[in-house]
Backbone atoms as SQL, in Angstrom:
CREATE TABLE atoms (id INTEGER PRIMARY KEY, chain TEXT, resi INTEGER, resn TEXT, atom TEXT, x REAL, y REAL, z REAL);
INSERT INTO atoms VALUES
  (1, 'A', 1, 'MET', 'N', -74.521, 73.890, 6.245),
  (2, 'A', 1, 'MET', 'CA', -75.563, 74.580, 7.092),
  (3, 'A', 1, 'MET', 'C', -75.295, 73.894, 8.146),
  (4, 'A', 2, 'SER', 'N', -75.888, 74.401, 9.170),
  (5, 'A', 2, 'SER', 'CA', -76.258, 74.065, 10.632),
  (6, 'A', 2, 'SER', 'C', -77.051, 72.626, 10.734),
  (7, 'A', 3, 'TYR', 'N', -76.642, 71.782, 11.807),
  (8, 'A', 3, 'TYR', 'CA', -77.880, 70.756, 12.100),
  (9, 'A', 3, 'TYR', 'C', -78.143, 70.822, 13.415),
  (10, 'A', 4, 'VAL', 'N', -79.339, 70.717, 13.534),
  (11, 'A', 4, 'VAL', 'CA', -79.962, 71.299, 14.647),
  (12, 'A', 4, 'VAL', 'C', -80.648, 69.882, 15.265),
  (13, 'A', 5, 'VAL', 'N', -80.457, 69.520, 16.930),
  (14, 'A', 5, 'VAL', 'CA', -80.883, 68.706, 17.379),
  (15, 'A', 5, 'VAL', 'C', -81.766, 69.275, 18.691),
  (16, 'A', 6, 'ALA', 'N', -83.210, 68.617, 18.889),
  (17, 'A', 6, 'ALA', 'CA', -83.442, 69.229, 20.024),
  (18, 'A', 6, 'ALA', 'C', -84.290, 67.852, 20.451),
  (19, 'A', 7, 'ALA', 'N', -84.199, 67.628, 21.698),
  (20, 'A', 7, 'ALA', 'CA', -84.337, 66.233, 22.634),
  (21, 'A', 7, 'ALA', 'C', -85.268, 66.334, 23.614),
  (22, 'A', 8, 'THR', 'N', -86.022, 65.637, 24.029),
  (23, 'A', 8, 'THR', 'CA', -86.699, 66.078, 25.411),
  (24, 'A', 8, 'THR', 'C', -86.490, 64.788, 26.065),
  (25, 'A', 9, 'TYR', 'N', -85.973, 64.394, 27.577),
  (26, 'A', 9, 'TYR', 'CA', -85.852, 63.396, 28.280),
  (27, 'A', 9, 'TYR', 'C', -86.499, 63.643, 29.389),
  (28, 'A', 10, 'VAL', 'N', -87.276, 62.602, 29.657),
  (29, 'A', 10, 'VAL', 'CA', -88.235, 62.386, 30.958),
  (30, 'A', 10, 'VAL', 'C', -87.644, 61.172, 31.590),
  (31, 'A', 11, 'SER', 'N', -87.266, 61.560, 32.885),
  (32, 'A', 11, 'SER', 'CA', -86.771, 60.608, 33.451),
  (33, 'A', 11, 'SER', 'C', -87.570, 59.496, 34.385),
  (34, 'A', 12, 'LYS', 'N', -87.480, 58.416, 34.743),
  (35, 'A', 12, 'LYS', 'CA', -88.036, 57.625, 35.574),
  (36, 'A', 12, 'LYS', 'C', -88.354, 58.123, 36.868),
  (37, 'A', 13, 'PRO', 'N', -89.450, 57.548, 37.655),
  (38, 'A', 13, 'PRO', 'CA', -89.569, 58.232, 38.935),
  (39, 'A', 13, 'PRO', 'C', -88.132, 58.141, 39.783),
  (40, 'A', 14, 'ASP', 'N', -87.790, 59.027, 40.514),
  (41, 'A', 14, 'ASP', 'CA', -86.605, 58.946, 41.701),
  (42, 'A', 14, 'ASP', 'C', -85.263, 58.741, 40.747),
  (43, 'A', 15, 'ALA', 'N', -85.234, 59.046, 39.383),
  (44, 'A', 15, 'ALA', 'CA', -84.114, 59.052, 38.528),
  (45, 'A', 15, 'ALA', 'C', -83.714, 60.667, 38.010),
  (46, 'A', 16, 'ALA', 'N', -84.497, 61.547, 38.430),
  (47, 'A', 16, 'ALA', 'CA', -84.108, 62.890, 37.800),
  (48, 'A', 16, 'ALA', 'C', -82.693, 63.476, 38.438),
  (49, 'A', 17, 'ASP', 'N', -82.501, 63.085, 39.721),
  (50, 'A', 17, 'ASP', 'CA', -81.252, 63.698, 40.233),
  (51, 'A', 17, 'ASP', 'C', -80.153, 62.967, 39.462),
  (52, 'A', 18, 'GLN', 'N', -79.958, 61.659, 39.001),
  (53, 'A', 18, 'GLN', 'CA', -78.965, 60.913, 38.432),
  (54, 'A', 18, 'GLN', 'C', -78.904, 61.241, 37.185),
  (55, 'A', 19, 'LEU', 'N', -80.236, 61.725, 36.545),
  (56, 'A', 19, 'LEU', 'CA', -79.993, 61.939, 34.865),
  (57, 'A', 19, 'LEU', 'C', -79.302, 63.362, 34.678),
  (58, 'A', 20, 'ARG', 'N', -79.622, 64.263, 35.745),
  (59, 'A', 20, 'ARG', 'CA', -79.399, 66.033, 35.516),
  (60, 'A', 20, 'ARG', 'C', -77.635, 65.634, 35.904),
  (61, 'A', 21, 'GLU', 'N', -77.170, 64.879, 36.795),
  (62, 'A', 21, 'GLU', 'CA', -75.604, 64.516, 36.973),
  (63, 'A', 21, 'GLU', 'C', -75.026, 64.559, 35.547),
  (64, 'A', 22, 'HIS', 'N', -75.800, 63.544, 34.985),
  (65, 'A', 22, 'HIS', 'CA', -75.168, 62.898, 33.545),
  (66, 'A', 22, 'HIS', 'C', -75.138, 63.773, 32.512),
  (67, 'A', 23, 'LEU', 'N', -76.107, 64.860, 32.561),
  (68, 'A', 23, 'LEU', 'CA', -76.739, 65.884, 31.610),
  (69, 'A', 23, 'LEU', 'C', -75.758, 66.941, 31.798),
  (70, 'A', 24, 'THR', 'N', -75.381, 67.260, 33.049),
  (71, 'A', 24, 'THR', 'CA', -74.478, 68.125, 33.509),
  (72, 'A', 24, 'THR', 'C', -72.880, 67.895, 33.036),
  (73, 'A', 25, 'ALA', 'N', -72.697, 66.527, 33.359),
  (74, 'A', 25, 'ALA', 'CA', -71.421, 66.248, 32.910),
  (75, 'A', 25, 'ALA', 'C', -71.091, 66.406, 31.230),
  (76, 'A', 26, 'MET', 'N', -72.167, 66.239, 30.594),
  (77, 'A', 26, 'MET', 'CA', -71.912, 66.551, 29.222),
  (78, 'A', 26, 'MET', 'C', -71.866, 67.918, 28.459),
  (79, 'A', 27, 'ILE', 'N', -72.198, 68.841, 29.462),
  (80, 'A', 27, 'ILE', 'CA', -72.179, 70.126, 28.869),
  (81, 'A', 27, 'ILE', 'C', -70.656, 70.623, 28.386),
  (82, 'A', 28, 'GLU', 'N', -69.618, 70.504, 29.115),
  (83, 'A', 28, 'GLU', 'CA', -68.426, 71.205, 28.961),
  (84, 'A', 28, 'GLU', 'C', -67.628, 70.416, 27.911),
  (85, 'A', 29, 'PRO', 'N', -67.728, 69.053, 27.839),
  (86, 'A', 29, 'PRO', 'CA', -66.704, 68.375, 26.702),
  (87, 'A', 29, 'PRO', 'C', -67.465, 68.416, 25.354),
  (88, 'A', 30, 'THR', 'N', -68.936, 68.662, 25.524),
  (89, 'A', 30, 'THR', 'CA', -69.610, 68.910, 24.121),
  (90, 'A', 30, 'THR', 'C', -69.472, 69.975, 23.828),
  (91, 'A', 31, 'ARG', 'N', -69.498, 71.054, 24.619),
  (92, 'A', 31, 'ARG', 'CA', -69.007, 72.435, 24.023),
  (93, 'A', 31, 'ARG', 'C', -67.515, 72.426, 23.455),
  (94, 'A', 32, 'ALA', 'N', -66.863, 71.658, 23.943),
  (95, 'A', 32, 'ALA', 'CA', -65.425, 71.712, 23.428),
  (96, 'A', 32, 'ALA', 'C', -65.195, 70.821, 21.992),
  (97, 'A', 33, 'GLU', 'N', -66.039, 70.498, 21.475),
  (98, 'A', 33, 'GLU', 'CA', -66.145, 69.448, 20.366),
  (99, 'A', 33, 'GLU', 'C', -66.094, 70.478, 19.314),
  (100, 'A', 34, 'GLU', 'N', -65.148, 70.235, 18.316),
  (101, 'A', 34, 'GLU', 'CA', -64.806, 71.032, 17.198),
  (102, 'A', 34, 'GLU', 'C', -66.074, 71.332, 16.386),
  (103, 'A', 35, 'GLY', 'N', -66.935, 70.304, 16.018),
  (104, 'A', 35, 'GLY', 'CA', -68.446, 70.640, 15.296),
  (105, 'A', 35, 'GLY', 'C', -69.417, 71.166, 16.020),
  (106, 'A', 36, 'CYS', 'N', -69.357, 71.639, 17.440),
  (107, 'A', 36, 'CYS', 'CA', -70.185, 71.743, 18.330),
  (108, 'A', 36, 'CYS', 'C', -70.519, 73.681, 18.108),
  (109, 'A', 37, 'GLU', 'N', -71.646, 73.930, 17.832),
  (110, 'A', 37, 'GLU', 'CA', -71.743, 75.228, 17.841),
  (111, 'A', 37, 'GLU', 'C', -72.327, 76.088, 18.874),
  (112, 'A', 38, 'GLN', 'N', -73.368, 74.967, 19.556),
  (113, 'A', 38, 'GLN', 'CA', -74.298, 75.460, 20.744),
  (114, 'A', 38, 'GLN', 'C', -74.656, 73.827, 21.578),
  (115, 'A', 39, 'TYR', 'N', -74.573, 73.841, 22.773),
  (116, 'A', 39, 'TYR', 'CA', -75.250, 72.818, 23.493),
  (117, 'A', 39, 'TYR', 'C', -75.734, 73.150, 24.589),
  (118, 'A', 40, 'THR', 'N', -77.010, 73.341, 24.796),
  (119, 'A', 40, 'THR', 'CA', -78.022, 73.729, 26.015),
  (120, 'A', 40, 'THR', 'C', -78.699, 72.426, 26.648),
  (121, 'A', 41, 'VAL', 'N', -78.716, 72.858, 27.891),
  (122, 'A', 41, 'VAL', 'CA', -79.530, 71.725, 28.535),
  (123, 'A', 41, 'VAL', 'C', -80.532, 72.636, 29.440),
  (124, 'A', 42, 'VAL', 'N', -81.824, 72.304, 29.430),
  (125, 'A', 42, 'VAL', 'CA', -82.675, 72.894, 30.341),
  (126, 'A', 42, 'VAL', 'C', -83.530, 72.129, 30.795),
  (127, 'A', 43, 'THR', 'N', -83.857, 72.325, 32.627),
  (128, 'A', 43, 'THR', 'CA', -84.595, 71.557, 33.207),
  (129, 'A', 43, 'THR', 'C', -86.071, 72.377, 33.341),
  (130, 'A', 44, 'SER', 'N', -87.132, 71.637, 32.934),
  (131, 'A', 44, 'SER', 'CA', -88.404, 72.291, 33.184),
  (132, 'A', 44, 'SER', 'C', -88.805, 72.951, 34.511),
  (133, 'A', 45, 'ASN', 'N', -89.390, 73.950, 34.593),
  (134, 'A', 45, 'ASN', 'CA', -89.978, 74.640, 35.474),
  (135, 'A', 45, 'ASN', 'C', -91.000, 73.690, 36.234),
  (136, 'A', 46, 'ASP', 'N', -91.711, 73.082, 35.408),
  (137, 'A', 46, 'ASP', 'CA', -92.875, 72.616, 35.573),
  (138, 'A', 46, 'ASP', 'C', -93.090, 70.930, 36.128),
  (139, 'A', 47, 'ASP', 'N', -91.783, 70.465, 35.708),
  (140, 'A', 47, 'ASP', 'CA', -91.956, 69.001, 35.983),
  (141, 'A', 47, 'ASP', 'C', -90.024, 68.760, 36.015),
  (142, 'A', 48, 'PRO', 'N', -89.904, 68.563, 37.450),
  (143, 'A', 48, 'PRO', 'CA', -88.295, 68.106, 37.528),
  (144, 'A', 48, 'PRO', 'C', -87.586, 66.985, 36.716),
  (145, 'A', 49, 'ARG', 'N', -88.428, 66.363, 36.516),
  (146, 'A', 49, 'ARG', 'CA', -88.011, 64.739, 35.588),
  (147, 'A', 49, 'ARG', 'C', -87.956, 65.306, 34.231),
  (148, 'A', 50, 'THR', 'N', -88.238, 66.331, 33.537),
  (149, 'A', 50, 'THR', 'CA', -88.341, 66.818, 32.181),
  (150, 'A', 50, 'THR', 'C', -86.873, 67.786, 31.926),
  (151, 'A', 51, 'PHE', 'N', -86.295, 67.474, 30.611),
  (152, 'A', 51, 'PHE', 'CA', -84.972, 67.802, 30.498),
  (153, 'A', 51, 'PHE', 'C', -85.121, 68.256, 28.725),
  (154, 'A', 52, 'LEU', 'N', -84.559, 69.277, 28.454),
  (155, 'A', 52, 'LEU', 'CA', -84.561, 69.696, 26.721),
  (156, 'A', 52, 'LEU', 'C', -83.164, 69.750, 26.550),
  (157, 'A', 53, 'LEU', 'N', -82.741, 69.046, 25.557),
  (158, 'A', 53, 'LEU', 'CA', -81.218, 69.292, 25.114),
  (159, 'A', 53, 'LEU', 'C', -81.308, 70.157, 23.832),
  (160, 'A', 54, 'PHE', 'N', -80.840, 70.984, 23.717),
  (161, 'A', 54, 'PHE', 'CA', -80.986, 71.981, 22.441),
  (162, 'A', 54, 'PHE', 'C', -79.386, 72.108, 21.823),
  (163, 'A', 55, 'GLU', 'N', -79.199, 71.506, 20.632),
  (164, 'A', 55, 'GLU', 'CA', -77.938, 71.413, 20.346),
  (165, 'A', 55, 'GLU', 'C', -77.749, 71.760, 18.697),
  (166, 'A', 56, 'ILE', 'N', -76.979, 72.522, 18.457),
  (167, 'A', 56, 'ILE', 'CA', -76.606, 72.761, 17.201),
  (168, 'A', 56, 'ILE', 'C', -75.070, 72.413, 16.667),
  (169, 'A', 57, 'TYR', 'N', -74.881, 71.681, 15.568),
  (170, 'A', 57, 'TYR', 'CA', -73.607, 71.133, 15.269),
  (171, 'A', 57, 'TYR', 'C', -73.279, 72.184, 13.795),
  (172, 'A', 58, 'ARG', 'N', -72.192, 72.047, 13.575),
  (173, 'A', 58, 'ARG', 'CA', -71.594, 73.083, 12.207),
  (174, 'A', 58, 'ARG', 'C', -72.455, 72.090, 11.052),
  (175, 'A', 59, 'ASP', 'N', -72.518, 71.150, 11.088),
  (176, 'A', 59, 'ASP', 'CA', -73.092, 70.086, 10.131),
  (177, 'A', 59, 'ASP', 'C', -73.576, 68.639, 10.535),
  (178, 'A', 60, 'GLU', 'N', -73.925, 67.914, 9.821),
  (179, 'A', 60, 'GLU', 'CA', -74.451, 66.522, 10.440),
  (180, 'A', 60, 'GLU', 'C', -73.276, 65.546, 10.954),
  (181, 'A', 61, 'GLU', 'N', -71.774, 65.913, 10.084),
  (182, 'A', 61, 'GLU', 'CA', -70.894, 65.239, 10.501),
  (183, 'A', 61, 'GLU', 'C', -70.479, 65.590, 12.120),
  (184, 'A', 62, 'GLY', 'N', -70.508, 66.603, 12.355),
  (185, 'A', 62, 'GLY', 'CA', -70.193, 67.036, 13.636),
  (186, 'A', 62, 'GLY', 'C', -71.169, 66.521, 14.828),
  (187, 'A', 63, 'PHE', 'N', -72.515, 66.154, 14.109),
  (188, 'A', 63, 'PHE', 'CA', -73.251, 65.594, 15.212),
  (189, 'A', 63, 'PHE', 'C', -72.823, 64.191, 15.100),
  (190, 'A', 64, 'ARG', 'N', -72.385, 63.655, 14.249),
  (191, 'A', 64, 'ARG', 'CA', -72.077, 62.161, 14.514),
  (192, 'A', 64, 'ARG', 'C', -71.040, 61.863, 15.242),
  (193, 'A', 65, 'ALA', 'N', -69.947, 62.981, 15.098),
  (194, 'A', 65, 'ALA', 'CA', -68.610, 62.861, 15.798),
  (195, 'A', 65, 'ALA', 'C', -69.176, 62.846, 17.198),
  (196, 'A', 66, 'HIS', 'N', -69.735, 63.813, 17.609),
  (197, 'A', 66, 'HIS', 'CA', -70.266, 63.989, 18.967),
  (198, 'A', 66, 'HIS', 'C', -71.066, 62.769, 19.482),
  (199, 'A', 67, 'GLY', 'N', -71.920, 61.839, 18.631),
  (200, 'A', 67, 'GLY', 'CA', -72.136, 60.437, 18.691),
  (201, 'A', 67, 'GLY', 'C', -71.348, 59.496, 19.352),
  (202, 'A', 68, 'VAL', 'N', -70.095, 59.313, 18.768),
  (203, 'A', 68, 'VAL', 'CA', -69.014, 58.540, 18.994),
  (204, 'A', 68, 'VAL', 'C', -67.919, 59.063, 20.101),
  (205, 'A', 69, 'SER', 'N', -68.010, 59.820, 20.751),
  (206, 'A', 69, 'SER', 'CA', -67.326, 60.552, 21.416),
  (207, 'A', 69, 'SER', 'C', -67.340, 59.741, 22.752),
  (208, 'A', 70, 'PRO', 'N', -66.017, 59.784, 23.706),
  (209, 'A', 70, 'PRO', 'CA', -66.126, 59.121, 24.929),
  (210, 'A', 70, 'PRO', 'C', -67.435, 59.680, 25.813),
  (211, 'A', 71, 'HIS', 'N', -67.346, 60.654, 25.749),
  (212, 'A', 71, 'HIS', 'CA', -68.279, 61.362, 27.089),
  (213, 'A', 71, 'HIS', 'C', -69.788, 61.090, 26.496),
  (214, 'A', 72, 'PHE', 'N', -70.153, 60.562, 25.426),
  (215, 'A', 72, 'PHE', 'CA', -71.492, 60.693, 24.872),
  (216, 'A', 72, 'PHE', 'C', -71.686, 59.115, 25.400),
  (217, 'A', 73, 'ASP', 'N', -70.815, 58.129, 25.123),
  (218, 'A', 73, 'ASP', 'CA', -71.130, 56.908, 25.409),
  (219, 'A', 73, 'ASP', 'C', -71.055, 56.721, 27.023),
  (220, 'A', 74, 'GLU', 'N', -70.168, 57.638, 28.072),
  (221, 'A', 74, 'GLU', 'CA', -70.319, 57.552, 29.241),
  (222, 'A', 74, 'GLU', 'C', -71.884, 57.852, 29.760),
  (223, 'A', 75, 'HIS', 'N', -71.981, 59.414, 29.370),
  (224, 'A', 75, 'HIS', 'CA', -73.068, 59.768, 30.081),
  (225, 'A', 75, 'HIS', 'C', -74.543, 59.718, 29.407),
  (226, 'A', 76, 'ILE', 'N', -74.304, 59.505, 27.816),
  (227, 'A', 76, 'ILE', 'CA', -75.600, 59.740, 27.266),
  (228, 'A', 76, 'ILE', 'C', -76.066, 57.887, 27.521),
  (229, 'A', 77, 'ARG', 'N', -75.212, 57.418, 26.314),
  (230, 'A', 77, 'ARG', 'CA', -75.503, 55.882, 25.904),
  (231, 'A', 77, 'ARG', 'C', -75.527, 54.831, 26.941),
  (232, 'A', 78, 'ASN', 'N', -74.465, 55.138, 27.903),
  (233, 'A', 78, 'ASN', 'CA', -74.459, 54.148, 29.205),
  (234, 'A', 78, 'ASN', 'C', -74.790, 55.007, 30.582),
  (235, 'A', 79, 'GLY', 'N', -75.488, 55.872, 30.374),
  (236, 'A', 79, 'GLY', 'CA', -75.817, 56.625, 31.572),
  (237, 'A', 79, 'GLY', 'C', -77.347, 56.873, 31.461),
  (238, 'A', 80, 'ALA', 'N', -77.402, 58.014, 30.950),
  (239, 'A', 80, 'ALA', 'CA', -78.943, 58.802, 30.864),
  (240, 'A', 80, 'ALA', 'C', -80.033, 58.085, 30.267),
  (241, 'A', 81, 'TRP', 'N', -79.406, 57.513, 28.948),
  (242, 'A', 81, 'TRP', 'CA', -80.613, 56.471, 28.249),
  (243, 'A', 81, 'TRP', 'C', -81.102, 55.458, 29.208),
  (244, 'A', 82, 'ASP', 'N', -80.779, 54.789, 30.318),
  (245, 'A', 82, 'ASP', 'CA', -80.929, 53.725, 31.271),
  (246, 'A', 82, 'ASP', 'C', -81.932, 54.473, 32.468),
  (247, 'A', 83, 'LEU', 'N', -82.128, 55.894, 32.204),
  (248, 'A', 83, 'LEU', 'CA', -82.544, 56.586, 33.456),
  (249, 'A', 83, 'LEU', 'C', -83.997, 56.976, 32.882),
  (250, 'A', 84, 'LEU', 'N', -84.351, 56.921, 31.490),
  (251, 'A', 84, 'LEU', 'CA', -85.540, 57.542, 31.014),
  (252, 'A', 84, 'LEU', 'C', -86.840, 56.865, 30.841),
  (253, 'A', 85, 'ASP', 'N', -87.697, 57.162, 31.333),
  (254, 'A', 85, 'ASP', 'CA', -89.346, 56.955, 30.780),
  (255, 'A', 85, 'ASP', 'C', -89.369, 57.267, 29.554),
  (256, 'A', 86, 'SER', 'N', -88.915, 58.272, 28.831),
  (257, 'A', 86, 'SER', 'CA', -89.180, 58.669, 27.435),
  (258, 'A', 86, 'SER', 'C', -88.097, 59.485, 27.027),
  (259, 'A', 87, 'ARG', 'N', -87.893, 59.541, 25.629),
  (260, 'A', 87, 'ARG', 'CA', -87.174, 60.383, 24.686),
  (261, 'A', 87, 'ARG', 'C', -87.383, 60.855, 23.629),
  (262, 'A', 88, 'THR', 'N', -87.566, 61.714, 23.375),
  (263, 'A', 88, 'THR', 'CA', -88.328, 62.440, 21.789),
  (264, 'A', 88, 'THR', 'C', -87.068, 63.421, 21.190),
  (265, 'A', 89, 'VAL', 'N', -86.830, 62.969, 19.978),
  (266, 'A', 89, 'VAL', 'CA', -85.628, 63.566, 19.384),
  (267, 'A', 89, 'VAL', 'C', -86.278, 64.103, 18.023),
  (268, 'A', 90, 'ILE', 'N', -85.913, 65.503, 17.717),
  (269, 'A', 90, 'ILE', 'CA', -86.323, 66.025, 16.657),
  (270, 'A', 90, 'ILE', 'C', -84.727, 66.593, 15.674),
  (271, 'A', 91, 'PHE', 'N', -84.441, 66.268, 14.468),
  (272, 'A', 91, 'PHE', 'CA', -83.337, 66.720, 13.700),
  (273, 'A', 91, 'PHE', 'C', -83.803, 67.537, 12.978),
  (274, 'A', 92, 'GLY', 'N', -82.889, 68.724, 12.648),
  (275, 'A', 92, 'GLY', 'CA', -83.683, 70.097, 11.890),
  (276, 'A', 92, 'GLY', 'C', -82.521, 70.468, 11.362),
  (277, 'A', 93, 'THR', 'N', -83.131, 71.545, 10.422),
  (278, 'A', 93, 'THR', 'CA', -82.308, 72.470, 9.724),
  (279, 'A', 93, 'THR', 'C', -82.968, 74.099, 9.981),
  (280, 'A', 94, 'PRO', 'N', -82.141, 74.961, 10.223),
  (281, 'A', 94, 'PRO', 'CA', -82.733, 76.345, 10.442),
  (282, 'A', 94, 'PRO', 'C', -83.431, 76.942, 9.379),
  (283, 'A', 95, 'LEU', 'N', -84.625, 77.211, 9.408),
  (284, 'A', 95, 'LEU', 'CA', -85.155, 77.861, 8.226),
  (285, 'A', 95, 'LEU', 'C', -84.085, 79.057, 7.551),
  (286, 'A', 96, 'GLN', 'N', -83.436, 79.883, 8.640),
  (287, 'A', 96, 'GLN', 'CA', -82.549, 80.917, 8.066),
  (288, 'A', 96, 'GLN', 'C', -81.294, 80.419, 8.176),
  (289, 'A', 97, 'PRO', 'N', -80.169, 80.915, 7.555),
  (290, 'A', 97, 'PRO', 'CA', -78.799, 80.552, 7.401),
  (291, 'A', 97, 'PRO', 'C', -78.367, 81.630, 8.621);
């Protein structure tokens, strides 16, 4: 069954452009991962510091593989997270298959 991740990232003041660069750099390599079914990054129309990451993986194993990828280390763990004021993450399962 699919494994869904929805995360909201809010950048520190004056860090939105840097955060946008890291999140944009994640799109192509994440979508190429074997376990990734969908990876979408959305920027808020109301607040340029707020981003939504919507991710669907084949299963939890696919998500775990994503979390140890070189691009995750570079752009999320050692990039985006240092630029955040806040981060909220929801892990879930679709109600319908």
